[in-house]
Each structure stands twice: as structure tokens, then as C-alpha cells.
C-alpha positions as CSV (number, residue, x, y, z in Angstrom):
1,M,0.0,0.0,0.0
2,N,1.1,3.6,-0.7
3,K,0.8,5.8,2.4
4,Q,0.4,9.6,2.5
5,F,0.5,11.4,5.8
6,Y,-1.3,14.8,6.0
7,Q,0.6,16.3,8.9
8,E,-1.6,19.3,9.4
9,F,-4.7,17.1,9.8
10,N,-2.9,14.2,11.6
11,R,-4.4,11.8,9.0
12,L,-2.9,8.9,7.2
13,V,-4.3,7.8,3.8
14,Y,-3.6,4.4,2.3
15,R,-4.0,3.8,-1.4
16,E,-3.5,0.8,-3.7
17,T,-4.6,-0.2,-7.2
18,L,-5.3,-3.9,-7.2
19,A,-4.3,-6.4,-9.8
20,N,-7.7,-6.2,-11.4
21,G,-7.6,-2.4,-11.6
22,L,-9.9,-1.6,-8.6
23,Q,-8.6,1.6,-6.9
24,V,-8.8,1.3,-3.1
25,Q,-8.4,4.2,-0.7
26,L,-8.6,3.8,3.1
27,L,-8.9,6.6,5.5
28,P,-8.7,5.4,9.2
29,M,-10.2,7.8,11.8
30,A,-9.0,7.1,15.3
31,G,-11.6,7.3,18.0
32,F,-14.6,6.9,15.7
33,N,-17.2,4.1,15.9
34,K,-18.7,4.4,12.5
35,T,-17.3,3.2,9.2
36,Y,-18.5,4.3,5.8
37,A,-17.7,2.6,2.5
38,I,-18.6,3.8,-1.0
39,M,-18.0,1.9,-4.2
40,T,-18.2,3.9,-7.4
41,T,-18.2,3.2,-11.1
42,N,-17.4,5.9,-13.7
43,F,-20.7,5.5,-15.4
44,G,-23.7,7.8,-15.3
45,S,-26.7,9.0,-17.2
46,I,-24.8,10.7,-20.0
47,D,-22.9,7.6,-21.0
48,N,-25.6,6.3,-23.3
49,H,-23.5,6.2,-26.5
50,F,-20.4,4.0,-26.5
51,I,-18.7,0.9,-28.0
52,P,-19.5,-2.1,-25.8
53,Y,-16.9,-4.3,-24.2
54,Q,-15.3,-6.6,-26.8
55,A,-17.4,-5.1,-29.6
56,T,-16.4,-2.8,-32.5
57,E,-19.7,-1.1,-33.4
58,P,-21.2,1.8,-31.3
59,V,-24.5,1.5,-29.6
60,Q,-27.0,4.0,-28.2
61,V,-28.9,2.7,-25.2
62,P,-32.1,4.2,-23.8
63,D,-32.0,7.1,-21.4
64,G,-32.0,6.1,-17.7
65,V,-30.0,2.8,-18.0
66,A,-27.4,3.8,-15.4
67,H,-30.0,4.6,-12.8
68,F,-32.0,1.5,-13.7
69,L,-28.9,-0.6,-13.3
70,E,-28.3,1.0,-9.9
71,H,-31.7,-0.3,-8.8
72,K,-31.4,-3.7,-10.3
73,L,-28.0,-4.7,-8.8
74,F,-29.4,-4.9,-5.3
75,E,-31.9,-7.6,-6.4
76,K,-30.7,-11.1,-6.7
77,E,-32.4,-14.4,-7.5
78,D,-33.1,-15.3,-3.9
79,H,-32.4,-12.2,-1.8
80,D,-32.1,-8.4,-1.8
81,A,-28.8,-6.8,-0.8
82,F,-30.7,-4.2,1.3
83,D,-32.0,-7.1,3.5
84,L,-28.5,-8.5,4.0
85,F,-27.2,-5.1,5.1
86,G,-30.2,-4.7,7.4
87,K,-29.6,-8.0,9.1
88,L,-26.1,-6.8,10.0
89,G,-27.3,-3.5,11.3
90,A,-25.9,-1.4,8.5
91,D,-27.5,1.4,6.5
92,S,-27.1,1.1,2.7
93,N,-28.0,3.2,-0.3
94,A,-27.0,4.1,-3.8
95,F,-27.2,7.1,-6.2
96,T,-26.6,7.9,-9.8
97,S,-25.4,11.2,-11.3
98,F,-24.6,12.4,-14.8
99,T,-21.2,10.6,-14.8
100,Q,-21.1,8.1,-11.9
101,T,-23.0,5.5,-9.9
102,S,-22.2,4.8,-6.3
103,Y,-23.1,2.1,-3.8
104,L,-22.6,2.7,-0.1
105,F,-23.1,1.6,3.5
106,S,-22.4,2.8,7.0
107,T,-22.0,0.6,10.0
108,T,-20.7,0.5,13.6
109,S,-19.9,-3.3,13.6
110,R,-19.1,-6.3,11.4
111,L,-17.2,-4.3,8.8
112,K,-15.7,-7.3,7.1
113,E,-19.2,-8.9,6.5
114,N,-20.7,-5.7,5.2
115,L,-17.8,-5.0,3.0
116,A,-18.1,-8.4,1.4
117,I,-21.8,-7.8,0.8
118,L,-21.0,-4.5,-1.0
119,L,-18.3,-6.1,-3.2
120,D,-20.4,-9.2,-3.9
121,F,-23.7,-7.6,-4.9
122,V,-22.1,-4.9,-7.1
123,Q,-20.0,-7.6,-8.8
124,D,-22.7,-10.2,-9.3
125,P,-25.4,-8.9,-11.7
126,Y,-28.7,-10.7,-12.0
127,F,-31.3,-9.7,-14.6
128,T,-34.4,-11.4,-15.8
129,I,-37.3,-10.2,-18.0
130,Q,-39.7,-10.5,-15.0
131,T,-37.6,-8.4,-12.6
132,V,-36.8,-5.8,-15.3
133,Q,-40.5,-5.4,-16.0
134,K,-41.3,-5.0,-12.3
135,E,-38.6,-2.3,-12.0
136,Q,-39.9,-0.5,-15.0
137,G,-43.2,0.0,-13.1
138,I,-41.4,1.2,-9.9
139,I,-39.1,3.6,-11.6
140,G,-41.9,4.8,-13.9
141,Q,-43.8,5.9,-10.8
142,E,-40.7,7.6,-9.5
143,I,-40.4,9.6,-12.7
144,Q,-44.0,10.6,-12.6
145,M,-43.6,11.8,-9.0
146,Y,-40.7,14.1,-10.0
147,D,-42.7,15.4,-12.9
148,D,-45.1,17.0,-10.3
149,D,-42.2,18.6,-8.4
150,P,-41.8,22.2,-9.5
151,N,-38.3,22.6,-8.1
152,W,-37.1,19.5,-10.1
153,R,-38.9,20.8,-13.2
154,L,-37.2,24.1,-12.8
155,Y,-33.8,22.5,-12.6
156,L,-34.5,20.1,-15.5
157,G,-35.9,22.9,-17.5
158,M,-32.8,24.9,-17.0
159,L,-30.7,22.0,-18.2
160,G,-32.9,21.9,-21.3
161,N,-32.0,25.5,-21.9
162,L,-28.2,25.1,-21.4
163,Y,-27.8,21.7,-23.1
164,P,-30.9,21.3,-25.4
165,H,-29.2,18.6,-27.6
166,D,-27.2,16.8,-25.0
167,P,-28.2,14.0,-22.6
168,M,-27.9,16.2,-19.5
169,H,-31.3,17.7,-20.2
170,I,-32.9,14.3,-19.8
171,D,-33.9,13.2,-16.3
172,I,-31.1,10.9,-14.8
173,A,-33.9,8.3,-14.3
174,G,-34.9,8.6,-18.0
175,T,-38.5,8.9,-19.1
176,V,-41.4,6.5,-18.8
177,D,-41.0,5.7,-22.5
178,S,-37.2,5.3,-22.5
179,I,-37.1,2.9,-19.5
180,S,-39.8,0.8,-21.2
181,Q,-37.2,-0.1,-23.8
182,I,-34.6,-1.4,-21.3
183,T,-34.0,-5.2,-21.5
184,P,-31.8,-7.6,-19.5
185,A,-29.5,-7.7,-22.5
186,I,-29.0,-3.9,-22.5
187,L,-28.3,-3.9,-18.8
188,M,-25.7,-6.6,-19.2
189,T,-24.1,-4.8,-22.1
190,C,-23.7,-1.6,-19.9
191,Y,-22.6,-3.7,-16.9
192,Q,-19.8,-5.5,-18.8
193,T,-18.6,-2.3,-20.3
194,F,-18.6,0.0,-17.3
195,Y,-18.5,-2.2,-14.2
196,Q,-15.0,-3.5,-14.8
197,P,-12.9,-3.1,-11.7
198,S,-10.5,-0.9,-13.6
199,N,-13.3,1.6,-14.1
200,M,-14.3,1.6,-10.4
201,S,-13.0,2.8,-7.0
202,L,-13.6,1.8,-3.4
203,L,-13.2,4.2,-0.5
204,V,-13.5,3.2,3.2
205,A,-13.4,5.8,6.0
206,G,-13.8,5.6,9.7
207,N,-13.2,2.9,12.3
208,L,-10.9,0.5,10.4
209,E,-7.5,-1.2,10.5
210,P,-6.0,-0.5,7.1
211,A,-3.9,-3.7,6.6
212,A,-6.8,-5.9,7.6
213,V,-9.3,-4.1,5.4
214,M,-7.0,-4.2,2.4
215,E,-6.4,-7.9,2.9
216,W,-10.2,-8.5,3.1
217,V,-10.7,-6.7,-0.2
218,K,-7.9,-8.5,-1.9
219,E,-9.2,-11.9,-0.7
220,N,-12.6,-11.1,-2.0
221,Q,-11.4,-10.0,-5.4
222,A,-9.1,-13.0,-5.7
223,Q,-12.0,-15.4,-5.5
224,K,-13.6,-13.9,-8.6
225,Q,-12.7,-14.0,-12.2
226,F,-12.7,-10.8,-14.2
227,A,-12.3,-10.3,-17.9
228,A,-9.2,-8.5,-19.3
229,Q,-9.2,-4.7,-18.5
230,V,-10.3,-2.6,-21.4
231,P,-11.0,1.2,-20.8
232,P,-14.6,2.0,-21.7
233,R,-14.9,3.7,-25.1
234,R,-17.4,6.5,-24.5
235,L,-18.6,8.4,-27.5
236,F,-20.1,11.4,-25.7
237,E,-19.4,14.8,-27.2
238,L,-21.1,18.1,-26.6
239,H,-23.4,18.9,-29.5
240,D,-22.0,22.4,-29.7
241,P,-19.0,23.1,-27.5
242,S,-19.2,26.8,-28.4
243,G,-22.6,27.1,-26.6
244,Q,-24.3,28.6,-29.6
245,D,-27.2,26.2,-28.9
246,V,-28.0,27.6,-25.5
247,I,-31.7,28.6,-25.4
248,P,-32.0,32.1,-23.8
249,F,-35.5,31.8,-22.3
250,R,-38.3,29.4,-21.7
251,S,-41.3,29.3,-19.4
252,L,-43.6,26.6,-17.9
253,T,-47.0,26.9,-16.4
254,M,-47.7,24.7,-13.3
255,N,-49.9,24.5,-10.3
256,V,-47.6,26.6,-8.0
257,S,-48.6,29.4,-5.6
258,R,-45.7,31.7,-6.4
259,P,-43.5,32.0,-9.6
260,K,-40.2,30.3,-9.6
261,I,-37.2,31.4,-11.7
262,M,-33.7,30.1,-12.4
263,V,-30.8,31.8,-14.1
264,G,-28.2,29.4,-15.6
265,L,-24.7,29.9,-16.7
266,R,-23.0,27.3,-18.9
267,G,-19.2,27.1,-18.9
268,I,-18.1,27.4,-22.5
269,K,-14.3,27.4,-22.1
270,Q,-12.7,23.9,-21.8
271,F,-11.8,23.5,-18.2
272,P,-8.5,22.0,-16.8
273,V,-8.0,18.4,-15.8
274,G,-6.9,16.8,-12.5
275,R,-6.0,18.9,-9.6
276,D,-6.0,22.1,-11.7
277,R,-9.7,21.3,-12.4
278,L,-10.3,21.1,-8.6
279,R,-8.6,24.5,-8.1
280,Y,-10.7,25.9,-10.8
281,K,-13.9,24.6,-9.2
282,L,-13.0,25.9,-5.8
283,A,-12.2,29.3,-7.3
284,I,-15.6,29.5,-8.9
285,D,-17.3,28.4,-5.6
286,L,-15.5,31.2,-3.8
287,L,-16.4,33.6,-6.6
288,L,-20.1,32.8,-6.3
289,D,-19.9,33.2,-2.5
290,M,-18.3,36.6,-2.9
291,L,-21.1,37.7,-5.3
292,F,-24.2,36.1,-3.8
293,D,-23.8,34.6,-0.3
294,D,-26.1,36.0,2.4
295,T,-23.5,38.4,3.7
296,S,-22.9,40.0,0.3
297,D,-24.2,43.5,-0.5
298,N,-26.0,42.0,-3.5
299,Y,-27.9,39.5,-1.5
300,L,-28.9,42.0,1.2
301,R,-30.0,44.6,-1.4
302,L,-32.1,42.2,-3.3
303,Y,-33.6,40.7,-0.2
304,D,-34.5,44.1,1.3
305,Q,-36.2,45.0,-2.1
306,G,-38.2,41.8,-2.1
307,V,-36.6,40.5,-5.3
308,I,-35.5,37.3,-3.4
309,D,-36.5,35.6,-0.3
310,D,-35.2,32.7,1.9
311,S,-35.7,30.3,-1.1
312,F,-32.8,31.9,-2.9
313,G,-29.9,29.5,-3.7
314,Y,-27.0,29.0,-6.1
315,N,-24.7,26.2,-6.9
316,L,-22.0,25.0,-9.3
317,D,-22.2,21.6,-10.9
318,M,-19.0,20.2,-12.5
319,A,-18.8,16.8,-14.2
320,R,-16.6,14.9,-16.5
321,S,-17.2,16.9,-19.7
322,F,-19.2,20.0,-18.7
323,Y,-19.9,22.5,-15.9
324,F,-22.6,25.1,-15.1
325,A,-23.9,27.3,-12.3
326,Y,-27.5,28.2,-11.5
327,F,-29.3,30.7,-9.3
328,S,-32.9,30.4,-8.3
329,T,-35.6,31.9,-6.1
330,N,-39.3,32.2,-5.6
331,T,-40.3,35.8,-6.6
332,D,-43.0,38.0,-8.1
333,Q,-40.3,40.1,-9.8
334,L,-39.2,37.6,-12.4
335,E,-37.6,39.9,-14.9
336,R,-35.9,42.0,-12.2
337,F,-34.3,38.9,-10.7
338,A,-33.0,37.7,-14.0
339,D,-31.6,41.1,-14.9
340,E,-29.9,41.6,-11.5
341,V,-28.2,38.2,-11.5
342,M,-26.9,38.5,-15.1
343,A,-25.7,42.1,-14.4
344,I,-23.8,41.0,-11.3
345,L,-22.2,38.1,-13.2
346,E,-21.3,40.3,-16.2
347,N,-19.6,42.9,-13.8
348,A,-17.9,40.3,-11.7
349,D,-14.5,42.0,-11.9
350,Q,-15.8,45.2,-10.5
351,E,-18.0,43.3,-7.9
352,L,-14.9,41.4,-6.7
353,D,-12.9,44.6,-6.4
354,R,-15.6,46.3,-4.4
355,A,-15.9,43.3,-2.1
356,A,-12.1,42.5,-1.9
357,D,-12.1,43.1,1.9
358,R,-14.5,40.1,2.3
359,F,-12.3,37.6,0.5
360,N,-10.3,36.4,3.4
361,G,-13.4,36.0,5.5
362,I,-15.3,34.1,2.8
363,K,-12.3,31.8,2.3
364,R,-11.8,31.2,6.0
365,A,-15.5,30.4,6.4
366,E,-15.3,27.8,3.6
367,L,-12.1,26.3,5.0
368,G,-13.8,26.0,8.4
369,R,-16.7,24.2,6.8
370,L,-14.5,21.7,5.0
371,I,-12.3,21.2,8.1
372,G,-15.5,20.4,10.0
373,L,-16.3,17.7,7.5
374,L,-13.1,15.9,8.4
375,D,-15.1,14.4,11.4
376,S,-17.6,12.9,9.0
377,P,-16.8,9.5,7.4
378,E,-19.7,10.1,5.0
379,A,-18.3,13.5,3.9
380,L,-14.9,12.0,3.3
381,G,-16.5,9.4,1.1
382,N,-19.0,11.5,-0.8
383,R,-16.7,14.4,-1.6
384,Y,-14.2,12.0,-3.2
385,G,-14.1,13.0,-6.8
386,G,-12.3,10.0,-8.3
387,D,-10.9,10.6,-11.8
388,L,-12.6,14.0,-12.0
389,F,-10.0,15.6,-9.6
390,D,-7.2,13.0,-10.0
391,H,-8.4,11.1,-6.9
392,A,-8.2,14.1,-4.6
393,N,-9.7,13.5,-1.1
394,L,-11.1,16.1,1.3
395,M,-7.6,16.8,2.7
396,D,-6.3,17.5,-0.8
397,E,-9.4,19.8,-1.3
398,I,-8.6,21.8,1.8
399,K,-4.9,22.2,0.8
400,T,-6.0,23.3,-2.6
401,L,-8.4,25.8,-1.2
402,Q,-5.8,27.3,1.1
403,A,-3.6,28.2,-1.9
404,I,-6.4,30.1,-3.7
405,E,-6.0,33.9,-3.9
406,L,-8.3,36.7,-5.1
407,T,-6.5,36.8,-8.4
408,D,-7.7,33.2,-9.0
409,L,-11.3,34.4,-8.7
410,H,-10.7,37.1,-11.3
411,S,-9.2,34.5,-13.6
412,A,-12.0,32.1,-13.1
413,A,-14.6,34.8,-13.7
414,H,-12.9,35.6,-17.1
415,D,-12.9,32.0,-18.1
416,F,-16.4,31.1,-16.9
417,I,-18.7,34.1,-17.2
418,N,-20.0,34.9,-20.7
419,P,-23.3,36.2,-22.0
420,Q,-23.5,33.4,-24.6
421,G,-23.8,30.9,-21.8
422,M,-26.6,32.6,-19.8
423,S,-30.2,31.5,-19.8
424,V,-33.5,31.9,-17.9
425,Y,-36.1,29.4,-17.1
426,Q,-39.3,30.2,-15.1
427,I,-42.4,28.5,-13.7
428,V,-45.5,30.6,-13.3
429,P,-48.9,29.8,-11.8
430,H,-51.8,28.9,-14.0
431,H,-53.5,32.2,-13.2
432,Q,-50.6,34.4,-14.4
């Protein structure tokens, strides 16, 4: 095992890439009772166009396959993995994003047995026509439920504006029509292509003895036979990298009591890779805090004038091949909100100069928040970005943030903020 000691945090991290390609990272936390494990494959909702494992011709699979596969892996011929975790007193779950699928559990006892369950159920697919048809009904109801959620429709509508011809504008779960086309054969094709150990990682944090845990994982993997490692051949490309296809404005009528609005900003410039990408992301996070957090002049002014209320929020989403920010609120002043947000963004340089005395405070607040997360095994696992940030963990993230200066925020603003990438999506009540 490779070891790295983070002296300022008094933490030791153990890493090893196994013979089958599985990347394992162990973060022991002295004095903790809980242990958290998360196993991730580099496969998400946008990976629907690829060349299958041991094939030569590309395929296009239905939207929602990655999420569907997440659901199906828990179910086996004679048991459900959720039940196995439950009998051992562990909590388990899973989630799918645009570019990854993760399976996880937390426990305070019997780590070896729980870890074996995680590795075994993820690496032992079981699909039948009957179970797939059953899951189509379950996920179909889930999709319809989200169709009635105005906040989700607002977010998905904005993605439709920013990426109208790319798979990001489709619900991660797919559509009722697309999941009806999923078959056991399609699931197996995706599984064989993307669930190779060399396309996966395992992170365990909390109460653990590193040498023992690594040996358990190696023993488990040695009992299984895996095909030769072949990197997945994804064929995803942005329809228009220049952003000329961004839709400036759309509106939806729903049964809501107050109008909702979101302003989106699509990153057009190709962003860095590895740790430079992490630094870029953290710089944009600080930039948005400087411009819009609840201590900023902009927030206080817009709140006092009734343009925004406590529902106001903003975020940056960054994935393998794209990134975007969004700003949303409930408001009766829809046009005013959109104009204000876009004006603040377009004048980011001047805004940063005016608020320069706040930079150190904003940065210290974010550092304090991240340092506080060091006491959370779940945070250590969930913030692990895998290949996206060259396998940086939370300690790496903190060290990167410490090095960021105000000039980095100006540079990030120049690279990220552009009128071509801005868009507005709103939801208005039926009576308006």
C-alpha cells in the first residue's frame, strides 16, 4: 500500500490499485465508531453512446439505463442486498449522477461482512425479464412523481436550456418511454462495459484497521474471475462546444402558488484536468460566494427590495465533460431577478474589487466548513471526486483551497462568465 501522511490534519491515507484495476483508498479515523464505504463506477446517465466491451460497433442505449442498473444490482435471484445489510445493522443506499453510480453503506460493527456484501452484490449482476418489467413500473412511478415537483422541473428545464441537444437535459432516471425499452441484454451490455474493476473505486473511511481491510478486499477479489481490463470507449461529445445552442429563455405553467425562476450559466471554455480542475472549481465556488452569499451587498439589497426571499440559492455543478452554475428563487419580480443576476455576473471583476475586503473572511468560512467535515466519514467518502480531480480527497481539497487567492477568482470569472452561456427558465402559476 502507498501511504500519505497529512501532517496538518494528523491523518494517514492508504492507497492501492489492485491487480484487477480496482482503486482502493482507506482513511482510518482514530476514536470513531462508524465506518463508511462507497464503491463507485465511472458510469452515469450521459454515458448512453459507447462501444460495448469486446465489440467494434457503437450502440445507443435508452436514457435512464445507469439509474436502472443501480436499482437492479441490489436484487438477486433469492435475496435483496438491502436485506443483507439490514440484518447486520448497516444502513445502505446508492445514487446515480450524470457521470457516476455509487453504492454505499455505513456501520458500527461487522465491517468485514458488510464490505463483502458490498463487493459481492455490485460484482454479481442478476437480470431477468420479469424483474426488469417489475422495476420499469417502480421507476416509472418515481419519474411521474418528480414530474409533479416544481423545483425539479425548474432544474431540469434549465438543463434543457443550457444543453438542449445533450443527454444532460434528460432526467437521470430517464423517461417512462425510455425505460420501457430497457431489457436484460441492454443492462448486461452496460454492466460488462462500465462495471469493470479498472473503471471503479472503493473508499472506506472511519473505524478501520488498514492492513486488515485491504487484505479482506484482496481476498474477496481473488475469489472472482474478471475479464481483461479494457477502458470504456465513450462516444459522448457536446453537440455544440461553443454554446451557440443555449436557449436564452423558456417558461412553464404549473400549479404553484408563487412564480419560480432560475438563471443558468454554462461554462463554454474547456476547463482544466486533474488537480487544476479542482482548483478551478474551488475558485468558482468562492467567486459565487463573494457575489451572492447571504453576507454580500447584492444579497442584502435584493432581499430588502423583495426580489429574493429565503428560497434563494445557487450552486456549481461540475462533471466529466461539462460544468454550469445556477441561481434560483421564488419571486413575483421575475424579470428584475434575471436582470440583476446577469448584471452581477457580467460585472464580476468590479464586484470582486468592491468586495475585496471580504475575500479572506469568505475563504476562512469555507475552510472552516471543510475542516469540520473531516469528522464525518460520510463526507470523506461522498466528496471524493475520483478521476474528476485526480483522486483528490477532502484533505487535498482543503490544501488546494488554502492556496487560492483573489486573483484566482478574477481569472475564473474571465474563463467562466460569458453572456452566450446565460439562460433563464421560469415556472409561473396557471392564473398568471
